[in-house]
C-alpha positions in Angstrom: 0.0 0.0 0.0 1.5 3.4 -1.0 2.3 5.9 1.7 -0.3 8.4 0.5 -3.1 5.7 0.9 -1.8 4.6 4.3 -0.4 7.7 5.9 -1.2 10.7 3.7 1.3 13.6 3.5 1.7 15.7 6.6 3.8 18.3 4.8 1.0 19.1 2.3 -1.8 18.3 4.8 -3.2 15.6 2.5 -5.1 13.0 4.6 -4.6 9.3 3.9 -6.8 8.1 1.1 -7.5 5.0 3.2 -9.1 7.0 6.0 -12.2 7.6 3.9 -12.0 5.1 1.1 -10.5 2.4 3.3 -7.4 0.4 2.3 -9.7 -2.0 0.4 -11.2 0.9 -1.7 -14.7 0.0 -0.6 -15.2 3.3 1.3 -17.6 4.4 4.0 -21.3 5.2 3.1 -20.3 8.8 2.5 -17.2 8.1 0.4 -16.8 6.7 -3.1 -16.0 3.1 -3.9 -12.7 3.3 -5.7 -11.6 -0.4 -5.7 -10.9 -1.6 -9.2 -11.4 1.8 -10.9 -9.3 2.1 -14.1 -6.2 4.2 -13.5 -7.0 6.7 -16.3 -10.5 7.3 -14.9 -9.2 7.8 -11.4 -6.6 10.3 -12.7 -9.2 12.2 -14.7 -11.6 12.5 -11.7 -8.8 13.9 -9.5 -7.8 16.4 -12.3 -11.4 17.4 -12.5 -11.6 18.1 -8.8 -8.4 20.1 -9.0 -9.4 22.3 -12.0 -13.0 22.8 -10.8 -14.8 20.6 -13.3 -16.0 18.3 -10.6 -17.9 19.7 -7.7 -19.7 18.3 -4.6 -16.9 17.5 -2.1 -15.0 20.3 -0.5 -12.7 17.7 1.1 -11.8 16.1 -2.3 -11.3 19.5 -3.9 -8.9 20.6 -1.1 -7.0 17.2 -1.4 -6.8 17.4 -5.2 -5.3 20.9 -5.1 -2.6 19.7 -2.6 -1.7 16.2 -3.6 1.1 15.6 -6.1 0.7 14.0 -9.5 2.9 11.2 -8.3 0.8 10.6 -5.2 -2.4 10.5 -7.3 -0.9 8.0 -9.7 0.4 5.9 -6.9 -3.1 5.8 -5.3 -4.8 5.2 -8.6 -2.5 2.2 -9.4 -3.0 0.8 -6.0 -6.8 1.1 -6.0 -7.0 -0.3 -9.5 -5.2 -3.4 -8.3 -7.5 -4.2 -5.3 
């Protein structure tokens, strides 16, 4: 499991993906199911949060603006594999 999923990034104040989406990617009732999503779809959704094309979650918008592209790809590849 990548560090961004397990621990987040304290320096950029990005919480761990696994806190809301769980390490299994199955999420809580209020968070998206991300297990098995195609990497390109995951990357596009995060880019849309970052550039304002996707609305609805202030938390995800804040995270998308702070997370690095490398961290996003790492999380995307991990969740695609579970």
